[in-house]
C-alpha positions as CSV (number, residue, x, y, z in Angstrom):
1,M,0.0,0.1,-0.2
2,S,1.5,3.4,-0.6
3,R,2.3,5.9,1.8
4,S,-0.4,8.2,0.8
5,I,-3.1,5.8,1.0
6,L,-1.9,4.8,4.3
7,A,-1.8,8.5,5.5
8,R,-5.4,9.0,4.3
9,M,-6.7,6.0,6.2
10,R,-5.2,7.3,9.5
11,E,-7.3,10.4,8.8
12,A,-10.2,8.7,7.7
13,I,-13.4,8.5,10.2
14,E,-14.1,4.8,10.7
15,V,-17.9,4.3,11.1
16,G,-17.7,2.0,14.1
17,D,-15.0,3.9,16.1
18,D,-15.9,7.3,17.7
19,A,-12.4,8.3,18.4
20,T,-11.7,8.9,14.7
21,W,-14.6,11.4,14.2
22,P,-14.0,15.0,14.3
23,G,-15.1,16.8,17.3
24,D,-17.6,19.2,15.4
25,L,-19.2,16.2,13.9
26,R,-19.5,14.3,17.0
27,S,-20.8,17.3,18.9
28,L,-23.5,18.0,15.9
29,F,-24.8,14.6,16.2
30,A,-24.8,14.8,20.2
31,D,-26.6,18.0,20.1
32,N,-29.2,17.1,17.8
33,F,-29.8,13.6,19.0
34,D,-33.2,14.1,20.0
35,A,-34.4,15.3,16.7
36,L,-32.4,12.6,14.9
37,A,-33.8,9.9,17.0
38,G,-37.1,11.4,16.8
39,Y,-37.1,11.3,12.8
40,E,-36.1,7.7,13.1
41,R,-38.7,6.8,15.3
42,E,-41.3,8.7,13.2
43,E,-40.2,7.1,9.9
44,R,-40.6,3.5,11.6
45,R,-44.1,4.6,12.7
46,I,-45.3,5.7,9.6
47,E,-44.1,2.7,7.7
48,E,-45.5,0.4,10.2
49,T,-49.1,2.2,10.0
50,K,-48.5,1.9,6.0
51,Y,-49.0,-1.9,6.6
52,G,-51.2,-1.9,9.5
53,P,-55.0,-2.1,9.5
54,G,-56.5,0.5,6.8
55,G,-53.0,1.3,6.0
56,W,-52.9,4.8,4.3
57,G,-55.8,4.0,2.0
58,G,-54.3,5.7,-1.0
59,L,-53.6,8.8,1.0
60,R,-50.5,10.9,0.9
61,R,-47.8,9.6,3.2
62,P,-47.8,11.3,6.4
63,A,-45.3,14.3,7.1
64,N,-42.3,13.6,9.6
65,P,-42.4,16.7,11.8
66,F,-38.6,15.9,12.4
67,L,-37.7,16.1,9.0
68,A,-36.6,19.9,8.7
69,A,-34.4,19.2,11.5
70,H,-32.8,15.9,9.9
71,E,-32.4,17.6,6.7
72,R,-30.4,20.7,8.6
73,V,-28.3,18.2,10.7
74,L,-27.5,16.0,7.4
75,A,-26.7,19.2,5.4
76,R,-24.4,20.5,8.3
77,A,-22.6,17.1,8.5
78,D,-21.9,17.2,4.7
79,V,-20.3,20.4,5.0
80,L,-18.2,19.3,8.2
81,G,-17.3,16.3,7.0
82,A,-16.3,17.2,3.0
83,G,-12.9,15.7,1.9
84,I,-12.6,13.4,5.0
85,P,-12.7,9.6,3.9
86,L,-15.2,7.3,5.3
87,V,-14.4,3.8,6.3
88,G,-17.6,1.4,6.4
89,H,-18.0,-2.1,6.2
90,H,-20.4,-3.6,3.6
91,C,-21.8,-6.6,5.0
92,T,-23.0,-8.6,1.9
93,R,-20.8,-10.5,-0.4
94,L,-20.3,-8.9,-3.5
95,T,-19.4,-10.4,-6.9
96,A,-16.0,-10.4,-8.5
97,D,-17.5,-7.8,-11.0
98,E,-19.1,-5.7,-8.3
99,I,-15.5,-5.9,-6.3
100,E,-13.7,-4.8,-9.6
101,N,-16.5,-2.1,-10.0
102,V,-15.8,-0.7,-6.5
103,R,-12.1,-0.8,-7.0
104,S,-12.4,1.1,-10.4
105,E,-15.5,3.6,-9.7
106,G,-15.7,3.3,-6.0
107,M,-18.6,3.4,-4.3
108,V,-21.8,5.1,-5.8
109,P,-24.8,6.6,-4.1
110,L,-28.0,4.9,-4.4
111,S,-30.2,5.8,-7.3
112,L,-33.0,4.6,-9.2
113,S,-31.0,3.4,-12.1
114,L,-28.3,1.6,-10.1
115,P,-30.2,-1.9,-9.6
116,Q,-30.7,-1.8,-13.4
117,D,-27.0,-1.0,-14.1
118,S,-26.1,-3.8,-11.7
119,E,-28.3,-6.0,-13.4
120,S,-26.8,-5.5,-16.8
121,R,-23.2,-5.6,-15.5
122,S,-23.8,-8.7,-14.0
123,S,-25.6,-10.3,-16.9
124,S,-22.6,-9.6,-18.8
125,S,-20.6,-11.8,-16.6
126,N,-20.2,-15.6,-16.0
127,D,-21.3,-15.2,-12.6
128,V,-23.6,-17.8,-11.1
129,M,-26.1,-15.3,-9.8
130,S,-26.6,-14.1,-13.6
131,L,-27.8,-17.6,-14.3
132,I,-30.5,-17.6,-11.9
């Protein structure tokens, strides 16, 4: 591994290691914990009512009262974390093509076209999953 890669890894935020998180990011999340937790609880409640008795009955999805605060915190986190490598762990097995794609192109944000792009890449390989 090159020296610059090792240096950047030492400066990276390790998702599971609080000691590697910059203090301003830790403070941001700690100071806004109630709003972030409220957002997550409300999202779970909204999703549960979607499938419960009566569901939403074709109505619009209920609003999450914590959405604005959640968006403000995430926008600020984007600014505070800009340029800092983030080390996470993927917990499913990647195919050889997916590994090569991550190595050559990096991780990509989730999008509507991602599953289709993934499918077209895997169907061109001799991967077992593409045969199923």
